[in-house]
N, C-alpha and C positions, 0 to 999 in steps of 0.2 A: 519455064514450065508453068502449066496452069495452076491456080490456087484460089482459095476462097478468101475474101476479106481484102483489106487494103495492102498495097505493095509496101513492104518495109523500106525505109530510107537506106539502110545498109544491111549487109548480110550477116550470116552466122559463121563463127569460126569453129571448125570441127575439132573436138578435143580428144578424139579416139586415137590412141597411139598403138602401133604394131611393133612388136619385137620378134625378129626372126632368129632362130638358133640352128646350129649345125650339130646334130647329135652324133655321138661316136659309139653308142651301144653300152658305154660304161659310166658316163658322167650323169649324175642325178641332180647336181646343184648348178643353177644358172643365174646369171646376174641380169636383173631387169633394168630398163632404162630409167625407171623412177620408182620410188617406194610405193607399195600398195599393201593389200591384204588379200587373204584367200578368196573372199567373196566379191572382190572388185576387179577381178581379171577373168578372162576366158582363155583357157589353155587348149590348144588343138594339136593332136598327134595324128599324123596321117589324115588330116582334115576332119578328124572326129573330135568333137568337144569332150573334154575330160571332166570327170565328176570332182567338184571341189572337196577338199578335206581327205577323201578316200584316195584320190589319184595324185593330189599335189597339195602343198601348203606354201604360204608366203610369209616371210619375215623380213620386213623392210624392203630391201632391193634384191633379196635372195629368193629364188623359186626352187623349192625342193620337190622333185618328182619321187613318187613311191617306187617306180621302176624306171630304169634308164631307157629313153627312147632309142630304138634301133637305128643303126647307121643308115643314112640316106633317107630317113623318114622326113616328110614335110612337118616341121615342128615350129609352132609360132604361138605368140601370146597377144591378146587384144586387151588393152587397158581401157576401161570404160568408167573409171572413177573420177575423171576430171570434170570440172564444171564447164558447161558450154558458155563461151564468152559471146555476149550479144552486144553489138555496136549499133545503137538505134538512135536516130535523131528525130524525135517527134515534132510535128508542126507546132508552131506557137499557139498557145491556148488549149493544147490537148489535155483532156481530163481523163483520169484513171479511176473508174468506179471501184469501190471495195478496197481491199488491202493491197498495198504495193510494197513488195519486199525487195530489198537490194542487198546483195552480198558483195562486198568490196567497195570500191570508191564510186560515189555518185557526184558528178559535176553538173551544176545547174547555174545558169546566169541569173535566173529568177524562178522561184517555186512558191506557189500558193497552196496552202494546206487548210482544208476545212475539217474540223473534228480533231480527234486526239492523235498525236504522233508519239510513238515509242521508239527510243533510240537506245540500243545496247552498246556500251563502249563509249568512246570519246567522240563527241561531235565537234568538228573544227569548222569554223565559219570565218571567212576573211572579209565579209561584207557586213552590212547593217542588219541586225535582227530586230524586228518590230513585234512587240507583244502588247497590243492595245488593251487586253483584258488583265494584264499583269503576269507575274511569274510566281508560282506557288513553290515554296521551299520548305521541306520538312513536313508537309501536310497540304491539304487542299482547302482548308477553311480560310475565312477572311483574315484571321490573325496570322496566317502563314503566307499571305499573298502580298508581294511587293508590287504595288500598282502605280508607282510614280518615281521618276528620277529626273532631277533638273539642276542645271548649273546656270548661274547668271550674275548680273551686276545690279547694284542699286546705289542710290545717292543719299548719303546721310546729310540731314539739314538741321542745324541748330536753330531753335526758335524759343522765344519767350512768350508764354501764353499763346502759342500758335501764331506769333508774328515775328518778323525779323527785318523790320524797316531799316534800310541803310546798311545792313550787314554785308560785309565783303569777305568772301571765301577766297583763299589763295590755293586751296587744294580740297577736293572731295572725291573719295573713292570707296566703293563698297562691293563685296562679293558674297555670294551665297551658294550653298549646296543643299538640295532637298532630296532626301532618301525616304520614300514612303511619306510618313507624316512628321518626320524629324528634320528640322531645318537648322543649319549652322550658318551664321552670318558674321562677317567682320567688316570693319570700316575704319576710315581715317579722314579727318578734316583739319584744316588750319585756317585761322582768321587773321586778317589785317585790320578789321574794324568790326566791332560787335553791333554797331548800329544804335538806334534810339528806342527800340521797343523795350518794354518792361514786363516783368512777371516771371513765372516759374520757368526754369531752363529745362528743355526737353529736346531729344533728338528724334526727328521724324524720318519716315521713309522706309521702315521695315518692309521687305518684299512680301512677307506673309504675316498675317495676324496670328498670335498664339490662340490655341483652341479656346473657345468660349465656355470654359468649365470653371465652376466656382473654386476660388482659391488657387487658380493656376498662375501663380506669380513666380517669375524666373529672375534670378540675380544675373547681373551683367559684369563682365570683367572689363576694367577701364585702365587706360594709361593716358596721362594728360599733362599739360603745362598751362599756366595762365589762368588757373582757377583757385580762388581762396576758399577755405572751408574750416570748420571747427572739428579738429581731431581726425575725422575720416569722411571720405566721400564715397557714396555707393550709387549704383544704377540698377534699375529693374524694369521689367515689362510685365504685362499681365493679360487677363482674359480679353481677347478681341481687341487688344491695343495695336496701334500701328506706330507706336513711339516708345522711347525709353525715358523714364523719369529719373532725374538726378536729385540726390538728397545728401545732406551733410548729417553725420551722426556724432553726437558728443560722447565723451567717455562715460557719461552718466546714462547713455542709451537713448537720449531724446533725438527725434528726427526733425530736421528743418529743411524746407525746400531750398535748393540752389536757385538763386535769382540772378537777374541781369547784373547787379552790383558785385556779385561774386566772380564775374567773368571779366578778364582783361581784354583789351582791344586786340592784343597779339597773343595767340595761344593755339594749342592744337589738342586733339583727343583721338585716341585709338580705342576701339571697342570690339568685343567678341562675345557672342552668346549662342547657345544651342537650346532650342525649345521645340515643343510639339505644336503643330498647327492642326486645323480641322481636317 
């Protein structure tokens, strides 16, 4: 048939259902093929449409007539409350201007949305969701916006005053997770030769520098062997550092730098720290 506009890729499914009944002149209650209500069906007696409420009422699947239709009368009901199902496959790159409402399931191999999208109910996605501007949770301000998530690896490197001549590692492993501006890192290394460099012992290679904020010092959790120290050993990082400093602390509270002479040729160290980055 002729029409205006583009030919749809697929057609429409007619959702109108007709129920035919055989009246006997006494029955006033009839069972519909599906549940409805008084205003969502059309009732015809002798091909004359009846007045809702005054001539009939509906409760679930029961049609109650005010008067019993006469025997032999053409008596039927048209359901018009169903939703028309549309099966439409638009061409690739098709744009929909304005609001686009979907009732029921929408399946899309790929969908690009410009502007705001409101979803009522549960949104299920089995593919990758990309949110380049971030995800606002509990508000729309910058404090409520998660704008980064990252997982990765890094390599912990022991140095003495930023040198490690002749040092031999038998294992080096590091991992990190960054959520927003909060970074959690952990690492492990083992040595078979500490080399010939001298100076303060430091672990380099942090994947992100802590935020460059005054007094932003962060303690580090350590596990180790092959390191000598007085009373207690600690580690910390600080504003804009890309390393962890190692210190020994006496029972009297004095701090002394861990140096090359405190470290044995054979030893290892585990480290974990969580800090805020820029």
